[in-house]
Structures are given as C-alpha cells and as structure tokens.
N, C-alpha and C positions, 0 to 999 in steps of 0.2 A: 415908373410907369410901365416899362417893359415887363417887369416881374408880375405886376397886377394883371396885365393883358394875358400873360402866360397862364396865370392861375385861373382866370376866367375861361380861357380856351380849354384847359384841362377839365375844369368843372363842367363846362358845356358838353365835352365828349363823354364824361362820366354820366351826366344826366340823360343824354340821348341813349346811351347804352342801357341804363337802368329803365328808362321809360319803355324802350322796345321790349325788354325782358318782362316787365310787369304787365304791359298791355297784351303780350302774347299769352299770359297765364289767365286772362279774364274770360276765356271761352266758357260759356255756361253760366256766367254771373248775370245778375239782373242789369237792366238798362240803367237804373239809378246808380248802381255800383260803378259801372263803366264810366258814366258821366262824371261821377265824383273823382275818379282817378284822373280822367282827362283834365278836369278843372284844376286839380292839384298840380299836375305837371305844367299846365299852362301858366299858372301863377309862379311856379318855381323858375321856369325859363324866363319869365318877365323880370324876375328879381335879379338874375345874373346878366340881363341885357341881351339874351338870345331871342330876339323878336321873331325870327323866322320859325324857330321851333315852337314858340308860344302860339303864333298864328296857326301853325300846323295842327297843334292840339285843339285849338278852338274850332278850326274848320272840321276836324274829325268829329268833334262833339256835335256841331250843328248838323252834319250829315247823318250822324247816328240818330239824332232826334227825328230828323225828317223821314228817315227810312222806317221808323217805328211809329210814326204819327197816325197811320191809318187805324191801328188798333188802340192807340192811346192818344186821344185828341189833344191832351194837355202838353204833349211833346212837340206839337207842330211849331215850326220856326216861323215867326212873323216876318213880313217883308221889311219891317224896320230893323229887325235883328240882322237880317242879311245885308241891308244897306249900311248899317253901322259897321259891320265887319268889313265890307268892301271899302269903306272910307278909311278904316284903320289900316287895311292892307296897302292902300294907296299912299297913305302918310308915311309908312315904313318902307316904301320902295318895292312893293311886290304887286305890280299892276296885273300880272297874269292871274294871281289869286283873286284880286279885286274884280276882274272881269267875270270869273266863274261865280263869285258871290252875287254880282249884279244880275246875272242871268237867273239865279235862284230867286232873287228878290222879285224879278219880273214875273216868274212863274207863280210865286205866292200872290202877287197883286192880281194876276189873271183869275186866280181862284176866288178872289174877293169881289169880282166884278158881276157876280150873279145877283145884282140888285137893280132897283129901278134907275134907269139912266138919268132921270130928272132929279134924283135926290142929291142932297148936299154931300153925302158920303161918297157917292159915285164921282162927283167932281173932285173931291179930295184924293181919291184913288187915282184918277186920271192925272192929276198934278204930280203925285208921287211917282207914277210910272214914267212921266216925262223926265223928271230929275234923275231917276235911276238909269234911264236910257242914255242921258248925257254922261253920267258917271261911267257907264259901260263903254261908251265910245271913247272917252278919255283914256280909260285903261287899255283899250285896244290900240290907240295911237301910241301910247308909251311903250307897250309891248313890241309893236312894230318898229319903233325908233330904236329900241335897245337891240333888236335883232339886226337892223341895218348897221348899227355901229359895230356890233360884234363881227358881222361879215366883212366890214371894211377893215377892221383891225386884222382879221385873219388873212385877208388878201394882201395887205401890206407886209405882214410877217412872212408869208410864203414867197412873195416877190423878192424880199430882201435875202431870204435864205437861198433862193435860186441864183441870185447875183453873186453872193458870197461863195456858193459852190463852184461857180464858173471861175471865180478869181483864185480859188485855192487848188485848182486842178494842177497836177504835176506837169511841168514844162517838158515837152519832148525834145525841143531844139535847145541846145545849150549855148547858142549864139547870143551873147550878151553885149553886143556892141552898143555904142552910145546912141546910134540912130534907132535901134530896136527898143532900148529903154525909153527913149523919148516918145516913140509911138505908143508903147504900152501905157505910159503916163497919160497921154492924151485920151486913149481909149477908156481908161479907168475913170478919168474925169468926166468924159461924155456919158458913161454909164450912171455915174452919180447924179449928173444933171438930169438925165432922162428919168431916173427914179423919182427925183424931187418934183419934176414937172408932172409926172403921172400921179404922184400922191396928191398934189394940189388940185389937179383936175378931178380926181376921184372924190375928194372931200367937197368940192364945189357941186358935184353931181348929187352928193348925199344931203346937201343943205336943205332942199325942199322937204325931204322927209323929216329932218330934225326940227324944222321950224314948226311942225304941226304939234309939237309937244306942248 
C-alpha cells in the first residue's frame, strides 16, 4: 500500500510539472487547442486520484471559456455548468473553490433574468438562483469553519512550544535540594493542568462555529 501511494505521489508530481510546462507553451494557440489540453490533464489527474489538480484544470477551462465568450457565444459557461462544478468541488472537500464557482453561477443566472417576470422560465431561474445561494452559503460556512480549526490548532501548537521553551531553559541556580525539586514538580504539573484547561475552554469557544457546518 505504501509503495502504491508513493508511486501515485511521484506520478502526481510529474504530471503537475508536465502540465505547467505544456500550458506555458500554449501562448498563441487557439482557444480550442487550450481547452483540449486542459481537458486532457483534467482527465489524467482524475485517473491518478489527484482531484485537487483535476478541479484546478477544469476551473481554468471554465474561466478561459467565460473570458472569451463575448466574441464566441458558444463558449459561454451556463449556470448549470458552474453549479455542477461547485457541487463537485464541495464533494471533494474544496469549499473555497465551490464558493467561487457558485458566485459565477449567480452571475450567469443574473444575465438570464432579462425576460418577462411572469414567465415560467423566469420562475425556474429564480428557483435555481435560490439553490445556488444556499450552496454558496454552505461553502462559505465550511471555509470559515476550516479557518477557525486551523487557527485553533496553530494557537495550541504555539502555546505548547512556549511552555516547552520555558521548561528547557538552562537553570542558573544549581541548588537541587529535595524541597526545590518538589516545588519544580508542582509548578510543572500546574502548567500542564493550565494548558489542559485552556485547551478545553478554547475548543468550547469554537463549538458554535463548528456546528454551523
């Protein structure tokens, strides 16, 4: 299992290096050629299980189409394409990308609203926009929760390092009587208990943010 994971990791590194080199050489090529290369690498990354790189290729392709859609209407990305990409990003654990895709889906829906408000199509667009907004809000909540968790982990690590730094400082006084050792033991135990209590309190403070996921 370890060897297989190592092979996949090395293959992923090679693919990322090759994709960067190939994409860098596409300057001046047609939009169709660029989209074909992006699709090739997206499928290749999907085959080796590198979903982050796969989604990056697909996101780049969608943006490339959108940027050139003013001169080539057939390149325009529909709101359903952006929405499907957002859902795929959420399912694979990338809420930040999903949030950006949701915003693009809403922009696309707004462009489609230049129709009669009483028509059936207008009602369908409004329903789709509401679903995309909920998806965007869910992505924002997940992104925020991940940020809070990361900040909490960084806080605890820095706190532990500061305590360890104090404990490993060189002792200036060489007096090692029994009473001094006893006091040192009590102080260290109190520090550990204080760290433990503060950690519990911090995670309790984080719980309201984590429950919104």
